[in-house]
Residue, then its C-alpha position, 0 to 999 in steps of 0.5 A: x659901711x656897717x652893711x659891708x662888714x658881714x659880707x666881708x666876713x662871709x667872703x673870708x670864710x669861703x676863702x679859708x675853706x678853699x685854701x683848706x680844701x686845696x691843701x687837704x685834697x692832695x693829701x687825701x688822694x695820696x692817703x687813698x692811693x696808699x691804701x689802694x696800692x698797698x692792698x693791691x700789692x698784698x693781693x699780688x704777694x698772696x697770689x705769688x705765694x700761691x703760685x710758688x706753692x703750686x709750682x713746688x707741688x708740681x715739681x715734686x710730682x717728678x719722682x723716679x724709683x731707684x734701687x735706693x728708693x724714690x727720688x726727684x728727677x732733678x731736670x724734670x722737677x726743675x722744669x715742672x716748677x718753672x713751667x707751672x710758674x711761667x704759665x701763671x705769668x711769673x719767672x721762677x727759680x727751683x731749688x731741689x734738696x732730696x725730695x723737697x722742692x723750693x720754688x721762688x717767684x718774682x714779679x711786680x705790682x703796677x701801682x694805680x695811684x702811687x705813680x702820681x708821686x713817682x712809684x710806678x711798681x712795687x716788687x713782689x717775691x715769694x717762696x714755697x716748698x713742697x716735699x714728696x712723701x711715700x704713701x701706702x693705702x693713703x697713709x704716709x709710709 
């Protein structure tokens, strides 16, 4: 019986390692998944901010000159902002105030790992503004 005792200890150690691995592995996968999906979401938000900024700049190109000075053509500016964002794959709303255009885009990031725990997508929303300025010989007037 003395010879069987070391063998039993070895089997018990292997069993405890298997239980530990079975418990820790799902937590490890979820932790890695959180890192991957949250970094992907951050990249999607950065892209949305850039699209909103470029769409706002596009909207400020719709300037018309009037007797009272330059102003944004409201219909053309709103259309230019929405069209730019739509070409990038995001719906947008455009708000105009004087010579300033504010574009808000909305979308979602489809998760890669978090779907395992029921989170299929994370919303993305970004806003940016641009203002049309008058220049003379490259200097703001």
